[in-house]
C-alpha positions in Angstrom: -9.8 160.9 -137.1 -9.4 161.2 -133.3 -12.6 159.1 -132.9 -11.4 156.5 -135.4 -8.0 156.2 -133.6 -9.7 156.1 -130.2 -11.9 153.1 -131.3 -8.9 151.4 -132.8 -6.9 151.9 -129.6 -9.8 150.5 -127.6 -10.0 147.3 -129.6 -6.2 146.9 -129.6 -6.1 147.4 -125.8 -8.7 144.7 -125.4 -6.6 142.4 -127.6 -3.5 143.2 -125.6 -5.3 142.3 -122.4 -7.0 139.1 -123.6 -4.1 137.9 -125.9 -6.6 136.4 -128.4 -4.2 136.9 -131.3 -1.2 135.3 -129.5 -3.1 132.6 -127.7 -5.6 131.4 -130.3 -5.2 132.9 -133.8 -1.5 132.7 -134.4 -1.2 129.1 -133.2 -4.2 128.2 -135.4 -2.8 129.9 -138.5 0.6 128.3 -138.0 -1.0 124.9 -137.5 -2.8 125.3 -140.8 0.5 125.9 -142.6 2.1 122.9 -140.9 -0.8 120.7 -141.9 -0.5 121.8 -145.5 3.2 121.1 -145.4 2.6 117.6 -144.1 -0.3 116.9 -146.5 1.5 118.1 -149.7 4.9 116.7 -148.7 6.6 117.9 -151.9 9.2 120.7 -151.8 8.6 122.0 -155.3 4.8 121.9 -154.8 5.0 123.6 -151.4 7.2 126.4 -152.8 4.7 127.1 -155.7 1.7 126.9 -153.3 3.3 128.9 -150.5 1.7 132.3 -151.4 -1.8 130.8 -151.7 -1.5 128.8 -148.5 -0.4 131.9 -146.5 -3.4 133.8 -147.6 -5.7 130.9 -147.1 -4.5 130.7 -143.5 -5.0 134.4 -143.2 -8.7 134.1 -144.3 -9.3 131.4 -141.7 -7.6 133.4 -139.0 -9.4 136.6 -139.9 -12.8 134.9 -139.3 -11.7 134.2 -135.7 -10.5 137.8 -135.2 -13.7 139.3 -136.6 -15.9 137.0 -134.5 -14.0 138.0 -131.4 -14.1 141.7 -132.2 -17.9 141.7 -132.5 -18.5 139.3 -129.6 -17.1 142.0 -127.4 -19.3 144.7 -128.9 -22.6 142.7 -128.7 -22.1 141.9 -125.0 -24.4 144.1 -122.9 -25.3 146.1 -126.1 -21.8 147.7 -126.1 -22.1 148.5 -129.8 -25.2 150.7 -129.2 -23.3 152.6 -126.6 -20.3 153.0 -128.9 -22.5 154.3 -131.7 -24.1 156.9 -129.4 -20.7 158.4 -128.6 -19.7 159.2 -132.2 -21.2 161.7 -134.6 -21.1 159.2 -137.5 -21.3 155.4 -137.5 -18.7 155.3 -140.2 -16.1 156.3 -137.6 -16.9 153.1 -135.7 -16.5 151.1 -139.0 -13.1 152.6 -139.8 -11.9 152.4 -136.2 -12.7 148.7 -136.0 -11.3 148.1 -139.5 -8.1 149.9 -138.4 -7.6 147.7 -135.4 -8.3 144.6 -137.5 -5.7 145.8 -140.0 -3.0 146.1 -137.3 -3.7 142.6 -136.0 -3.9 141.0 -139.4 -0.8 142.7 -140.7 1.2 141.4 -137.8 -0.2 138.0 -138.4 0.7 138.2 -142.1 4.3 139.0 -141.3 4.4 136.0 -138.9 2.9 133.7 -141.6 5.3 134.8 -144.3 8.2 134.1 -141.9 6.7 130.6 -141.3 6.4 130.1 -145.1 10.1 130.8 -145.4 10.9 128.2 -142.7 8.4 125.6 -143.8 8.2 126.0 -147.5 11.6 127.5 -148.4 10.0 130.6 -149.8 12.4 133.5 -150.7 12.0 137.1 -151.8 14.6 139.0 -153.8 15.3 142.7 -153.8 13.0 143.5 -156.7 10.1 141.8 -155.0 10.3 143.4 -151.6 8.4 146.5 -152.5 5.7 144.4 -154.3 5.4 142.1 -151.3 5.0 145.0 -148.8 2.4 146.6 -151.0 0.5 143.3 -151.3 0.5 142.9 -147.6 -0.9 146.4 -147.0 -3.5 146.4 -149.7 -4.8 142.8 -149.2 -4.9 143.2 -145.4 -6.9 146.5 -145.8 -9.4 144.6 -148.0 -9.6 141.7 -145.6 -10.1 144.1 -142.7 -12.9 146.2 -144.3 -14.8 143.1 -145.5 -14.4 141.4 -142.2 -15.7 144.4 -140.3 -18.6 144.8 -142.7 -19.8 141.2 -142.5 -19.0 141.1 -138.8 -21.7 143.7 -138.1 -24.1 141.9 -140.5 -24.1 138.7 -138.3 -23.3 140.4 -135.0 -26.7 139.6 -133.4 -27.8 136.6 -135.4 -28.1 133.2 -133.9 -25.4 130.8 -135.2 -23.2 133.7 -136.2 -20.1 131.5 -135.8 -21.0 129.6 -138.9 -22.8 132.4 -140.7 -19.8 134.7 -140.8 -17.6 132.4 -143.0 -20.5 131.3 -145.1 -21.3 134.9 -146.0 -17.8 136.4 -146.1 -15.6 133.8 -147.7 -17.4 133.9 -151.2 -16.9 137.7 -151.2 -13.3 137.3 -150.2 -12.5 134.9 -153.0 -11.3 137.7 -155.4 -9.0 139.0 -152.7 -7.6 135.5 -152.0 -6.8 135.1 -155.7 -5.3 138.5 -156.2 -3.2 138.4 -153.0 -2.0 134.9 -153.7 -1.0 135.7 -157.3 0.7 139.0 -156.4 2.6 137.4 -153.5 3.6 134.6 -155.8 5.1 137.2 -158.2 6.9 138.9 -155.3 8.4 135.5 -154.2 10.0 135.1 -157.7 7.6 132.6 -159.2 8.4 131.2 -162.7 4.7 131.4 -163.7 4.0 135.1 -163.0 6.4 138.1 -163.3 6.5 141.3 -161.3 4.6 143.3 -163.9 1.6 141.0 -163.6 2.0 141.1 -159.8 1.5 144.8 -159.9 -1.6 144.3 -162.0 -3.0 142.1 -159.3 -2.2 144.8 -156.7 -4.4 147.2 -158.7 -7.3 144.7 -158.3 -6.6 144.6 -154.5 -6.6 148.4 -154.3 -9.9 148.6 -156.2 -11.3 145.9 -153.9 -10.3 147.7 -150.8 -11.8 151.1 -152.0 -15.1 149.5 -153.1 -15.7 147.6 -149.9 -14.3 150.4 -147.7 -16.8 152.8 -149.2 -19.6 150.3 -149.0 -18.8 149.6 -145.4 -18.8 153.3 -144.5 -22.2 153.8 -146.0 -23.8 150.5 -144.9 -22.5 150.3 -141.4 -25.0 152.6 -139.9 -28.2 150.9 -141.1 -26.7 147.4 -140.4 -25.7 148.4 -136.9 -29.1 149.9 -136.2 -31.0 146.9 -137.6 -28.9 144.7 -135.3 -29.7 146.8 -132.3 
């Protein structure tokens, strides 16, 4: 656990010094929400689509964060050095996924606040627990998948375009589940809280499956890249 936390702190310290999240990712994600608001231009439609638009912006922003995270590691073969300092490559996987989770969770909170301002989204008392649970489980799933596919394309030419091409189809179930569960938490007329918790169960399963797959596959993928 100490190794995982050390790797996560290293990534977060790099982010704190470079301000990639604040300078590039947050403005990009907010711009996506603003453009959707301008394009749809209908308050009832925006309110109904708010949950899906938030998670769609999250997916786009996650691709930027993942790309940045592995650009740092591939420079001067830093990933090889990092792997040589730990007893198990899975620690590198979970450390990078943890740092990704912290950044994406902060971004999700910002985007939900923007959805309240731009789309008029509201959450009542019964939906707060569901909303927080969705944010945690969906962000974990997004982090582990992003980290797994980040190492897949780390040393490939054209990785800027390969990452979304490979990862976005796999992330489609997460987008659907997170959007539907968030919609229930925001008090939608089309889906109730009980169904929202059913979607959370899907998100938990998704995170467990890809977290386990990432822990097992990270070592051969990293070694093949090196």
